[in-house]
C-alpha positions, 0 to 999 in steps of 0.5 A, spaced: 512 742 041 513 734 041 509 729 036 504 724 039 508 717 039 506 713 033 503 706 033 508 701 036 506 694 033 509 688 037 515 685 033 516 678 034 524 678 033 524 683 039 521 678 044 526 673 046 526 668 052 529 672 058 526 669 064 531 669 070 530 662 073 532 664 080 527 669 080 521 668 085 516 668 079 520 663 075 520 658 081 513 658 081 513 656 074 517 650 076 512 649 081 507 649 076 511 644 071 512 639 077 505 639 078 503 638 071 508 632 070 504 629 076 497 630 073 493 624 070 495 624 062 487 623 060 486 630 063 486 636 057 491 641 058 486 646 060 484 641 066 491 640 068 493 647 068 486 648 073 489 643 077 496 645 078 493 652 080 488 650 085 494 646 088 498 652 089 496 657 095 496 665 094 501 665 100 507 663 095 506 669 090 512 674 091 511 680 095 508 686 091 512 693 091 505 695 093 504 691 099 507 696 103 504 697 110 500 703 108 493 704 110 488 710 110 483 711 116 476 712 114 476 719 117 482 721 113 480 727 109 481 727 101 487 731 102 490 727 107 489 721 103 492 724 097 498 726 101 499 719 103 498 716 097 503 721 094 508 720 099 509 712 098 508 713 091 502 708 090 495 709 087 491 705 092 491 703 099 486 699 103 481 704 108 481 702 115 474 703 119 476 707 125 469 705 128 471 698 128 473 694 135 480 693 136 478 685 136 475 686 129 476 681 124 479 683 117 472 683 114 470 688 119 476 692 119 477 694 112 471 698 108 474 698 101 480 700 097 481 708 095 485 710 089 488 716 087 485 717 080 478 715 083 479 721 088 481 726 082 475 723 078 470 725 084 473 732 085 472 733 077 465 731 077 463 736 082 466 741 078 461 739 072 456 745 070 450 744 075 443 742 072 436 742 074 437 734 074 444 734 077 446 740 081 453 740 083 452 739 090 456 734 094 455 732 101 461 732 107 459 729 114 452 730 112 452 737 110 451 739 103 456 743 100 456 747 093 464 745 091 463 749 084 462 755 088 469 754 091 472 755 084 468 760 081 468 765 087 475 765 085 473 768 078 475 764 071 482 767 072 483 762 077 482 756 071 486 760 066 491 763 069 494 756 071 492 756 079 487 751 078 490 746 082 492 751 088 484 753 088 482 746 088 486 743 093 485 749 098 477 748 097 473 746 103 471 740 100 477 737 099 480 739 106 474 736 109 471 731 105 472 724 109 474 718 105 468 714 107 464 720 104 466 718 097 465 710 099 461 707 093 463 712 088 467 710 081 473 706 082 472 705 089 473 697 090 469 693 096 474 690 100 474 683 097 480 679 100 483 672 100 486 668 105 493 665 105 491 658 104 486 660 098 489 658 091 492 661 085 486 659 081 481 663 085 486 669 085 486 668 077 479 667 076 477 674 081 482 677 076 479 675 070 472 673 070 470 677 076 474 683 074 478 685 080 484 690 079 488 687 085 487 682 090 489 683 098 491 677 101 490 677 109 493 674 115 487 671 119 492 671 125 494 679 125 487 681 121 492 685 116 494 685 109 500 681 108 500 682 100 497 685 094 497 681 088 496 686 082 495 685 074 502 687 073 505 682 078 501 676 074 503 678 068 510 678 070 509 671 073 507 669 067 512 672 063 518 669 067 515 662 066 517 663 058 521 656 056 517 652 061 514 646 057 507 647 060 507 655 058 510 654 051 505 649 049 500 654 051 503 660 049 505 658 042 498 659 040 496 665 036 491 670 038 486 668 032 487 660 034 484 662 041 478 666 039 482 673 041 480 679 041 473 678 044 472 685 044 471 687 037 472 694 034 465 696 034 465 695 041 471 699 043 469 706 046 474 711 043 475 718 043 478 722 037 484 726 037 480 733 036 475 732 042 476 735 049 481 730 053 476 732 059 471 728 055 475 722 055 475 722 063 468 723 063 467 717 058 471 712 062 467 714 069 461 713 065 462 707 062 467 704 068 473 703 064 480 704 065 483 706 058 481 709 052 484 709 045 485 716 041 483 716 034 486 720 028 479 723 025 482 723 018 485 716 018 481 712 023 487 709 026 489 710 033 495 715 035 495 714 043 492 711 049 489 715 055 488 711 061 484 713 068 491 714 072 493 719 067 487 724 070 492 726 075 496 730 070 490 735 069 491 737 076 499 736 077 502 739 070 501 746 070 501 747 062 495 742 062 491 744 068 490 751 066 486 750 060 484 743 062 476 744 060 479 745 053 485 742 051 484 736 046 486 729 047 492 730 042 494 736 045 494 733 052 498 727 050 503 732 047 503 736 053 504 730 058 510 727 054 513 734 054 512 734 062 515 727 063 521 728 059 522 735 062 522 731 069 526 726 067 521 720 067 522 716 061 518 710 063 511 712 064 506 707 059 503 714 056 510 715 053 509 709 049 504 711 045 499 705 042 502 698 043 499 694 038 499 687 036 496 683 030 491 676 030 497 672 028 501 674 034 502 668 040 500 668 047 507 668 049 509 674 045 503 678 048 505 676 055 512 678 054 510 685 050 505 687 056 510 685 061 516 689 058 511 695 057 508 695 064 501 695 061 495 691 062 491 692 055 493 692 048 490 693 042 489 689 036 490 692 029 490 690 022 496 690 017 494 697 015 494 699 023 486 700 023 483 697 030 480 690 030 479 689 037 482 690 044 485 684 049 486 685 056 489 681 062 482 678 063 482 675 056 488 672 057 487 669 064 480 666 061 484 662 056 489 659 061 484 657 066 476 656 067 471 656 073 469 649 075 461 649 076 460 651 083 467 653 085 466 659 089 460 657 093 458 662 098 465 666 097 461 672 095 456 672 101 457 679 105 460 683 099 457 689 098 453 688 092 456 692 086 452 696 080 451 692 074 458 692 069 462 695 075 469 694 074 473 694 081 
């Protein structure tokens, strides 16, 4: 059996300037440079950046690979939604309200965004053992349904023999529950979109302070989505700005100089390598977070990272789903690595192990590493490899721009209220 990847600490010498000056992202960086040169000299660097990003409309952001013309009907079943997401190789898609009138505005046309990991987590939640306080009964189209019975009626051998996925996907709940029936559950994002004339500053603040994971950009005339701005897209845009003086002046600062990490080691939610991996996904659902480090019990050092999107391996990798209830976090990482390597996939972030940096690294080095590894979060370790903190893209953006007083006004009026600490 393969070993779990070792801790990978970022090396400064491997992160050179590598931007393509002809790329759309680099051209955006040049646009910021030109605007920077026009700002009043008495403004602080932070205020200059705010003014620059406020002057650029989000319509200028390069089209995302996620911005395919993919929409899921609100009356589609979970099975149909998963089939659509899998077919187009995307993790999420906007949900169209089939009951909306033909001339509906964009805000009435969409009811939210559904994610594949969210569907899987919801299904697994239905499998949790029933208790007097939390019966394992779901509601589909107004009718109560005992989903656990669908699985247990097939006997425990359905789980241990390796056909759990087949049993799950043949259940009536999976086939009949509509996407609209799970609206408001974990990983369900309300449809909060930007118009093409909204600014980069608005977009950056929504991704950071307001904790959005991606932002649709709508065309008012067509009442349809024109682009979806993702965290990966923003990271790549910033990485392509390396070499421009406004970026270099900001990026040369070390993490400790700008007060990062914000989240200290005492506040990082983690799981030990010998604990059941299902516990990791339950913790992520309960705490509403997107990733969790796997810690070696003896050394207390991180040996891996599990993100919410990895939950699909519980259902799609035969060597994992047959004992999904008992497989440990460490063995899950090893099994996923073998599964991906067998399939020829060497680019999945989970294969990289733990990507880490130290407080002495610069913001520029951090962004280049995030872009190279296609990740949104990175752990901070000390010289011995022990956790010191966690940094996310949101933390980085918060060091790039700030929200002016009263900036959003009534922008959020009409948006479905979210639970406290909810991360969309």
